[in-house]
Phi, psi and omega in degrees: 000122180280129189206138176283352187262151165276086189278142170242120185265140181229155169290149174226123173239139179234142184216148167267139179230139174278178184307309188293319179300319175304310182305313180297310176301310178305316182298317183299311185299315179301335179274355186236322179224177194272156166275162175299131179294341180280350188283164177283174175309326180275001173084020182225164168212162183265137175236135168234123179240146177242111185275138172256151171210169192262192181296334182263006189046053178302313181295326180289303188291327172293323176288315175303320178290342187079024178292127185290317186251117181204176184207159175214170186236145174205161167251131188236139171229164176237138174057032174055032186245159178254016177295320174234115179234125182251129165267127190227147176236114173261133190239125177254124181226108190060239177260021187240162183224152178216162175216135170250140178217159173219148175280136174247144165289168174294320175299307180304314184302308180303314181294325179288323179296324180279358175097009185267081186284353181296341179294341180273338183310132178092352179286141184259349177300121180306320179292323180290324174290320174303307183296325179301311176294326179295321176290326185278321184255340178248003181056040177296136181212160179286142187235318191207145171260139170246119186232125183201170181253134182235143172245118192237146177229143183227153180218126182294321180295116183078001187050050187275142172223122183244132183229146163248123175256126195240155171051054182287126187226159173229152183275003179057233185276358182274140174239029174281081196302327184265007188294129174281333178262015189306122174288124183227157178229151185297137179273337179254141176275333177249176181283072178241154177247155173256117178268118177235141179235128174231132182206161181284232182282330193238122180241109183299139184299324183291328173285316170313319182284332186289331181266359183284131175222147175292128180093356181286119189235132172299145174225170186238353186297143179264150173298329176295317182289321173310311178288325177294326180302328181288349178267000181058044172055042179303146175276165180310316183293337182276348179292000000 
């Protein structure tokens, strides 16, 4: 894969878990590895991402079409604050994932959401230059907000990160990333959590055993696609 970035690819496994499975796996993990240091006293933090797609809905259709090598762009904030704003590109290559990110100011973020890519003119960061060109030549634009609460566990061996994503919601047609009153709807009909496992080359066996549960099945749906489905696959022109 030709890329201007020094990419580090990782394994990513995804599972749906019900509440009982979540409680069991969480208790096992708490006895084995540490919780994310960025979490609150409750062990959680809030994530809100604004995903972008182009005039052809390339990111959506490549995922639905099963294209193995693909990428998507988003802006991500934490705990509904503008203290940390990341412009991110998530890259899927075969069975591996990588992520590139760049910090944004609040002004840069607001102007990108408004479609003003000129705010990135003059930037030397390759991701900012790439997003500027995508917006200019392929009409990349914000399409959907993905909103959820994350509980995370980490282990230095293998650089393992295990997360439970809860209360997945979407902002539907709103792209108001920083709104405290953003109207959202649930993305799941049932009480399921999304369990994600990321690691480098090595996945410790004792952690692998801790997340094993009868009936646990790997799945490939992305939170982005789940939330776009709630828009009934609106085209770019309909947004």
